[in-house]
PDB file of N, CA, C and O in Angstrom, chain B, residues numbered from 101:
ATOM      1  N   MET B 101       0.826  -1.195   0.000  1.00  0.00           N
ATOM      2  CA  MET B 101       0.000   0.000   0.000  1.00  0.00           C
ATOM      3  C   MET B 101       0.868   1.256   0.000  1.00  0.00           C
ATOM      4  O   MET B 101       0.392   2.331  -0.364  1.00  0.00           O
ATOM      5  N   SER B 102       2.080   1.141   0.386  1.00  0.00           N
ATOM      6  CA  SER B 102       2.967   2.292   0.455  1.00  0.00           C
ATOM      7  C   SER B 102       3.166   2.944  -0.914  1.00  0.00           C
ATOM      8  O   SER B 102       3.253   4.167  -1.017  1.00  0.00           O
ATOM      9  N   GLY B 103       3.237   2.126  -1.955  1.00  0.00           N
ATOM     10  CA  GLY B 103       3.416   2.658  -3.306  1.00  0.00           C
ATOM     11  C   GLY B 103       2.232   3.511  -3.740  1.00  0.00           C
ATOM     12  O   GLY B 103       2.405   4.538  -4.397  1.00  0.00           O
ATOM     13  N   ILE B 104       1.044   3.087  -3.376  1.00  0.00           N
ATOM     14  CA  ILE B 104      -0.166   3.836  -3.723  1.00  0.00           C
ATOM     15  C   ILE B 104      -0.178   5.160  -2.972  1.00  0.00           C
ATOM     16  O   ILE B 104      -0.527   6.199  -3.532  1.00  0.00           O
ATOM     17  N   ASP B 105       0.208   5.115  -1.695  1.00  0.00           N
ATOM     18  CA  ASP B 105       0.265   6.340  -0.898  1.00  0.00           C
ATOM     19  C   ASP B 105       1.261   7.327  -1.489  1.00  0.00           C
ATOM     20  O   ASP B 105       0.997   8.528  -1.540  1.00  0.00           O
ATOM     21  N   LYS B 106       2.392   6.824  -1.931  1.00  0.00           N
ATOM     22  CA  LYS B 106       3.413   7.689  -2.527  1.00  0.00           C
ATOM     23  C   LYS B 106       2.873   8.360  -3.793  1.00  0.00           C
ATOM     24  O   LYS B 106       3.123   9.541  -4.032  1.00  0.00           O
ATOM     25  N   MET B 107       2.133   7.598  -4.598  1.00  0.00           N
ATOM     26  CA  MET B 107       1.567   8.165  -5.828  1.00  0.00           C
ATOM     27  C   MET B 107       0.533   9.232  -5.505  1.00  0.00           C
ATOM     28  O   MET B 107       0.487  10.271  -6.163  1.00  0.00           O
ATOM     29  N   LYS B 108      -0.293   8.983  -4.501  1.00  0.00           N
ATOM     30  CA  LYS B 108      -1.299   9.964  -4.100  1.00  0.00           C
ATOM     31  C   LYS B 108      -0.643  11.242  -3.592  1.00  0.00           C
ATOM     32  O   LYS B 108      -1.092  12.345  -3.904  1.00  0.00           O
ATOM     33  N   ASN B 109       0.417  11.090  -2.811  1.00  0.00           N
ATOM     34  CA  ASN B 109       1.121  12.257  -2.285  1.00  0.00           C
ATOM     35  C   ASN B 109       1.765  13.068  -3.403  1.00  0.00           C
ATOM     36  O   ASN B 109       1.727  14.298  -3.385  1.00  0.00           O
ATOM     37  N   LYS B 110       2.346  12.387  -4.362  1.00  0.00           N
ATOM     38  CA  LYS B 110       2.964  13.066  -5.497  1.00  0.00           C
ATOM     39  C   LYS B 110       1.900  13.776  -6.328  1.00  0.00           C
ATOM     40  O   LYS B 110       2.122  14.889  -6.804  1.00  0.00           O
ATOM     41  N   ALA B 111       0.751  13.136  -6.503  1.00  0.00           N
ATOM     42  CA  ALA B 111      -0.346  13.754  -7.249  1.00  0.00           C
ATOM     43  C   ALA B 111      -0.833  15.011  -6.535  1.00  0.00           C
ATOM     44  O   ALA B 111      -1.151  16.011  -7.179  1.00  0.00           O
ATOM     45  N   GLU B 112      -0.891  14.961  -5.209  1.00  0.00           N
ATOM     46  CA  GLU B 112      -1.316  16.133  -4.438  1.00  0.00           C
ATOM     47  C   GLU B 112      -0.306  17.275  -4.617  1.00  0.00           C
ATOM     48  O   GLU B 112      -0.687  18.437  -4.760  1.00  0.00           O
ATOM     49  N   GLU B 113       0.967  16.929  -4.607  1.00  0.00           N
ATOM     50  CA  GLU B 113       2.007  17.934  -4.802  1.00  0.00           C
ATOM     51  C   GLU B 113       1.895  18.561  -6.199  1.00  0.00           C
ATOM     52  O   GLU B 113       1.980  19.781  -6.342  1.00  0.00           O
ATOM     53  N   LEU B 114       1.706  17.731  -7.213  1.00  0.00           N
ATOM     54  CA  LEU B 114       1.606  18.247  -8.580  1.00  0.00           C
ATOM     55  C   LEU B 114       0.344  19.085  -8.774  1.00  0.00           C
ATOM     56  O   LEU B 114       0.359  20.091  -9.483  1.00  0.00           O
ATOM     57  N   SER B 115      -0.739  18.663  -8.143  1.00  0.00           N
ATOM     58  CA  SER B 115      -1.979  19.433  -8.197  1.00  0.00           C
ATOM     59  C   SER B 115      -1.773  20.806  -7.559  1.00  0.00           C
ATOM     60  O   SER B 115      -2.247  21.820  -8.071  1.00  0.00           O
ATOM     61  N   GLY B 116      -1.063  20.819  -6.441  1.00  0.00           N
ATOM     62  CA  GLY B 116      -0.759  22.073  -5.768  1.00  0.00           C
ATOM     63  C   GLY B 116       0.091  22.984  -6.628  1.00  0.00           C
ATOM     64  O   GLY B 116      -0.114  24.197  -6.652  1.00  0.00           O
ATOM     65  N   ARG B 117       1.047  22.397  -7.334  1.00  0.00           N
ATOM     66  CA  ARG B 117       1.903  23.187  -8.219  1.00  0.00           C
ATOM     67  C   ARG B 117       1.073  23.812  -9.334  1.00  0.00           C
ATOM     68  O   ARG B 117       1.294  24.961  -9.717  1.00  0.00           O
ATOM     69  N   GLY B 118       0.113  23.041  -9.852  1.00  0.00           N
ATOM     70  CA  GLY B 118      -0.774  23.557 -10.894  1.00  0.00           C
ATOM     71  C   GLY B 118      -1.637  24.697 -10.379  1.00  0.00           C
ATOM     72  O   GLY B 118      -1.797  25.714 -11.055  1.00  0.00           O
ATOM     73  N   LYS B 119      -2.193  24.531  -9.182  1.00  0.00           N
ATOM     74  CA  LYS B 119      -3.008  25.593  -8.582  1.00  0.00           C
ATOM     75  C   LYS B 119      -2.182  26.852  -8.360  1.00  0.00           C
ATOM     76  O   LYS B 119      -2.637  27.964  -8.624  1.00  0.00           O
ATOM     77  N   GLU B 120      -0.963  26.660  -7.870  1.00  0.00           N
ATOM     78  CA  GLU B 120      -0.094  27.810  -7.618  1.00  0.00           C
ATOM     79  C   GLU B 120       0.199  28.558  -8.914  1.00  0.00           C
ATOM     80  O   GLU B 120       0.131  29.786  -8.955  1.00  0.00           O
ATOM     81  N   ASN B 121       0.524  27.820  -9.969  1.00  0.00           N
ATOM     82  CA  ASN B 121       0.820  28.448 -11.258  1.00  0.00           C
ATOM     83  C   ASN B 121      -0.396  29.145 -11.841  1.00  0.00           C
ATOM     84  O   ASN B 121      -0.277  30.238 -12.394  1.00  0.00           O
ATOM     85  N   LEU B 122      -1.572  28.524 -11.725  1.00  0.00           N
ATOM     86  CA  LEU B 122      -2.794  29.130 -12.221  1.00  0.00           C
ATOM     87  C   LEU B 122      -3.121  30.400 -11.431  1.00  0.00           C
ATOM     88  O   LEU B 122      -3.511  31.415 -12.008  1.00  0.00           O
ATOM     89  N   GLY B 123      -2.960  30.334 -10.130  1.00  0.00           N
ATOM     90  CA  GLY B 123      -3.201  31.503  -9.296  1.00  0.00           C
ATOM     91  C   GLY B 123      -2.257  32.637  -9.623  1.00  0.00           C
ATOM     92  O   GLY B 123      -2.651  33.804  -9.631  1.00  0.00           O
ATOM     93  N   GLU B 124      -1.013  32.294  -9.892  1.00  0.00           N
ATOM     94  CA  GLU B 124      -0.019  33.304 -10.258  1.00  0.00           C
ATOM     95  C   GLU B 124      -0.362  33.932 -11.604  1.00  0.00           C
ATOM     96  O   GLU B 124      -0.248  35.144 -11.784  1.00  0.00           O
ATOM     97  N   ALA B 125      -0.780  33.096 -12.537  1.00  0.00           N
ATOM     98  CA  ALA B 125      -1.100  33.592 -13.878  1.00  0.00           C
ATOM     99  C   ALA B 125      -2.335  34.486 -13.889  1.00  0.00           C
ATOM    100  O   ALA B 125      -2.407  35.447 -14.656  1.00  0.00           O
ATOM    101  N   THR B 126      -3.303  34.166 -13.036  1.00  0.00           N
ATOM    102  CA  THR B 126      -4.543  34.929 -13.024  1.00  0.00           C
ATOM    103  C   THR B 126      -4.562  36.027 -11.965  1.00  0.00           C
ATOM    104  O   THR B 126      -5.499  36.823 -11.911  1.00  0.00           O
ATOM    105  N   GLY B 127      -3.539  36.072 -11.132  1.00  0.00           N
ATOM    106  CA  GLY B 127      -3.489  37.073 -10.076  1.00  0.00           C
ATOM    107  C   GLY B 127      -4.361  36.717  -8.880  1.00  0.00           C
ATOM    108  O   GLY B 127      -4.676  37.582  -8.063  1.00  0.00           O
ATOM    109  N   ASP B 128      -4.751  35.458  -8.771  1.00  0.00           N
ATOM    110  CA  ASP B 128      -5.588  34.987  -7.662  1.00  0.00           C
ATOM    111  C   ASP B 128      -4.677  34.515  -6.527  1.00  0.00           C
ATOM    112  O   ASP B 128      -4.187  33.386  -6.535  1.00  0.00           O
ATOM    113  N   ARG B 129      -4.464  35.393  -5.561  1.00  0.00           N
ATOM    114  CA  ARG B 129      -3.545  35.064  -4.464  1.00  0.00           C
ATOM    115  C   ARG B 129      -4.072  33.928  -3.593  1.00  0.00           C
ATOM    116  O   ARG B 129      -3.282  33.149  -3.060  1.00  0.00           O
ATOM    117  N   ASP B 130      -5.386  33.820  -3.439  1.00  0.00           N
ATOM    118  CA  ASP B 130      -5.954  32.737  -2.635  1.00  0.00           C
ATOM    119  C   ASP B 130      -5.659  31.378  -3.269  1.00  0.00           C
ATOM    120  O   ASP B 130      -5.267  30.439  -2.576  1.00  0.00           O
ATOM    121  N   LEU B 131      -5.846  31.274  -4.569  1.00  0.00           N
ATOM    122  CA  LEU B 131      -5.563  30.030  -5.275  1.00  0.00           C
ATOM    123  C   LEU B 131      -4.073  29.708  -5.219  1.00  0.00           C
ATOM    124  O   LEU B 131      -3.685  28.550  -5.061  1.00  0.00           O
ATOM    125  N   GLN B 132      -3.263  30.714  -5.345  1.00  0.00           N
ATOM    126  CA  GLN B 132      -1.821  30.540  -5.279  1.00  0.00           C
ATOM    127  C   GLN B 132      -1.419  30.007  -3.896  1.00  0.00           C
ATOM    128  O   GLN B 132      -0.613  29.082  -3.796  1.00  0.00           O
ATOM    129  N   ALA B 133      -1.974  30.584  -2.850  1.00  0.00           N
ATOM    130  CA  ALA B 133      -1.669  30.128  -1.492  1.00  0.00           C
ATOM    131  C   ALA B 133      -2.180  28.712  -1.248  1.00  0.00           C
ATOM    132  O   ALA B 133      -1.519  27.910  -0.589  1.00  0.00           O
ATOM    133  N   GLU B 134      -3.359  28.412  -1.784  1.00  0.00           N
ATOM    134  CA  GLU B 134      -3.907  27.062  -1.650  1.00  0.00           C
ATOM    135  C   GLU B 134      -2.995  26.050  -2.331  1.00  0.00           C
ATOM    136  O   GLU B 134      -2.774  24.957  -1.809  1.00  0.00           O
ATOM    137  N   GLY B 135      -2.469  26.413  -3.491  1.00  0.00           N
ATOM    138  CA  GLY B 135      -1.543  25.539  -4.196  1.00  0.00           C
ATOM    139  C   GLY B 135      -0.269  25.306  -3.412  1.00  0.00           C
ATOM    140  O   GLY B 135       0.240  24.186  -3.367  1.00  0.00           O
ATOM    141  N   GLN B 136       0.248  26.350  -2.798  1.00  0.00           N
ATOM    142  CA  GLN B 136       1.458  26.211  -1.989  1.00  0.00           C
ATOM    143  C   GLN B 136       1.195  25.315  -0.786  1.00  0.00           C
ATOM    144  O   GLN B 136       2.046  24.508  -0.411  1.00  0.00           O
ATOM    145  N   ALA B 137       0.020  25.456  -0.182  1.00  0.00           N
ATOM    146  CA  ALA B 137      -0.332  24.610   0.963  1.00  0.00           C
ATOM    147  C   ALA B 137      -0.454  23.146   0.544  1.00  0.00           C
ATOM    148  O   ALA B 137      -0.001  22.253   1.260  1.00  0.00           O
ATOM    149  N   ASP B 138      -1.063  22.900  -0.610  1.00  0.00           N
ATOM    150  CA  ASP B 138      -1.190  21.526  -1.103  1.00  0.00           C
ATOM    151  C   ASP B 138       0.184  20.911  -1.368  1.00  0.00           C
ATOM    152  O   ASP B 138       0.415  19.739  -1.073  1.00  0.00           O
ATOM    153  N   GLN B 139       1.082  21.705  -1.923  1.00  0.00           N
ATOM    154  CA  GLN B 139       2.432  21.210  -2.172  1.00  0.00           C
ATOM    155  C   GLN B 139       3.126  20.855  -0.870  1.00  0.00           C
ATOM    156  O   GLN B 139       3.780  19.816  -0.773  1.00  0.00           O
ATOM    157  N   ALA B 140       2.986  21.706   0.123  1.00  0.00           N
ATOM    158  CA  ALA B 140       3.621  21.459   1.414  1.00  0.00           C
ATOM    159  C   ALA B 140       3.064  20.194   2.055  1.00  0.00           C
ATOM    160  O   ALA B 140       3.818  19.406   2.626  1.00  0.00           O
ATOM    161  N   LYS B 141       1.744  19.991   1.966  1.00  0.00           N
ATOM    162  CA  LYS B 141       1.130  18.782   2.520  1.00  0.00           C
ATOM    163  C   LYS B 141       1.661  17.541   1.818  1.00  0.00           C
ATOM    164  O   LYS B 141       2.003  16.547   2.458  1.00  0.00           O
ATOM    165  N   GLY B 142       1.724  17.614   0.492  1.00  0.00           N
ATOM    166  CA  GLY B 142       2.224  16.475  -0.274  1.00  0.00           C
ATOM    167  C   GLY B 142       3.669  16.156   0.064  1.00  0.00           C
ATOM    168  O   GLY B 142       4.038  14.989   0.202  1.00  0.00           O
ATOM    169  N   ASN B 143       4.483  17.185   0.198  1.00  0.00           N
ATOM    170  CA  ASN B 143       5.891  16.982   0.546  1.00  0.00           C
ATOM    171  C   ASN B 143       6.043  16.385   1.937  1.00  0.00           C
ATOM    172  O   ASN B 143       6.879  15.507   2.150  1.00  0.00           O
ATOM    173  N   LEU B 144       5.245  16.852   2.875  1.00  0.00           N
ATOM    174  CA  LEU B 144       5.309  16.340   4.240  1.00  0.00           C
ATOM    175  C   LEU B 144       4.900  14.871   4.286  1.00  0.00           C
ATOM    176  O   LEU B 144       5.519  14.065   4.980  1.00  0.00           O
ATOM    177  N   LYS B 145       3.863  14.537   3.549  1.00  0.00           N
ATOM    178  CA  LYS B 145       3.414  13.144   3.509  1.00  0.00           C
ATOM    179  C   LYS B 145       4.478  12.254   2.862  1.00  0.00           C
ATOM    180  O   LYS B 145       4.696  11.122   3.294  1.00  0.00           O
ATOM    181  N   GLN B 146       5.135  12.773   1.824  1.00  0.00           N
ATOM    182  CA  GLN B 146       6.193  11.994   1.169  1.00  0.00           C
ATOM    183  C   GLN B 146       7.349  11.755   2.128  1.00  0.00           C
ATOM    184  O   GLN B 146       7.937  10.673   2.144  1.00  0.00           O
ATOM    185  N   ALA B 147       7.674  12.765   2.925  1.00  0.00           N
ATOM    186  CA  ALA B 147       8.745  12.606   3.910  1.00  0.00           C
ATOM    187  C   ALA B 147       8.368  11.526   4.920  1.00  0.00           C
ATOM    188  O   ALA B 147       9.214  10.726   5.321  1.00  0.00           O
ATOM    189  N   GLY B 148       7.107  11.501   5.329  1.00  0.00           N
ATOM    190  CA  GLY B 148       6.645  10.460   6.251  1.00  0.00           C
ATOM    191  C   GLY B 148       6.769   9.077   5.650  1.00  0.00           C
ATOM    192  O   GLY B 148       7.144   8.130   6.342  1.00  0.00           O
ATOM    193  N   GLU B 149       6.457   8.947   4.368  1.00  0.00           N
ATOM    194  CA  GLU B 149       6.595   7.656   3.693  1.00  0.00           C
ATOM    195  C   GLU B 149       8.062   7.225   3.644  1.00  0.00           C
ATOM    196  O   GLU B 149       8.363   6.042   3.802  1.00  0.00           O
ATOM    197  N   LYS B 150       8.965   8.161   3.430  1.00  0.00           N
ATOM    198  CA  LYS B 150      10.381   7.834   3.388  1.00  0.00           C
ATOM    199  C   LYS B 150      10.857   7.332   4.745  1.00  0.00           C
ATOM    200  O   LYS B 150      11.654   6.397   4.824  1.00  0.00           O
ATOM    201  N   VAL B 151      10.366   7.955   5.813  1.00  0.00           N
ATOM    202  CA  VAL B 151      10.737   7.515   7.161  1.00  0.00           C
ATOM    203  C   VAL B 151      10.216   6.098   7.402  1.00  0.00           C
ATOM    204  O   VAL B 151      10.916   5.265   7.978  1.00  0.00           O
ATOM    205  N   LYS B 152       8.992   5.830   6.963  1.00  0.00           N
ATOM    206  CA  LYS B 152       8.450   4.481   7.109  1.00  0.00           C
ATOM    207  C   LYS B 152       9.314   3.466   6.382  1.00  0.00           C
ATOM    208  O   LYS B 152       9.563   2.374   6.894  1.00  0.00           O
ATOM    209  N   ASP B 153       9.772   3.826   5.186  1.00  0.00           N
ATOM    210  CA  ASP B 153      10.596   2.908   4.395  1.00  0.00           C
ATOM    211  C   ASP B 153      11.917   2.590   5.104  1.00  0.00           C
ATOM    212  O   ASP B 153      12.419   1.469   5.018  1.00  0.00           O
ATOM    213  N   VAL B 154      12.468   3.570   5.793  1.00  0.00           N
ATOM    214  CA  VAL B 154      13.735   3.369   6.478  1.00  0.00           C
ATOM    215  C   VAL B 154      13.586   2.315   7.580  1.00  0.00           C
ATOM    216  O   VAL B 154      14.502   1.530   7.824  1.00  0.00           O
ATOM    217  N   PHE B 155      12.437   2.304   8.236  1.00  0.00           N
ATOM    218  CA  PHE B 155      12.240   1.395   9.360  1.00  0.00           C
ATOM    219  C   PHE B 155      11.623   0.058   8.964  1.00  0.00           C
ATOM    220  O   PHE B 155      11.238  -0.722   9.835  1.00  0.00           O
ATOM    221  N   LYS B 156      11.524  -0.216   7.689  1.00  0.00           N
ATOM    222  CA  LYS B 156      10.995  -1.509   7.242  1.00  0.00           C
ATOM    223  C   LYS B 156      12.060  -2.561   7.301  1.00  0.00           C
ATOM    224  O   LYS B 156      11.805  -3.717   6.964  1.00  0.00           O
TER     225      LYS B 156
END
């Protein structure tokens, strides 16, 4: 299941990057901030998965 979680986390990060870029392009600061938050969540979750892998 770890592989699926990693893919979901990466998808969340990429989605956040898209939101951030769209917000930047349209001048929507709220969307841009939401995208940055999504990226941070995805990165944090990926770091957690890496820690789990170390202890396997």
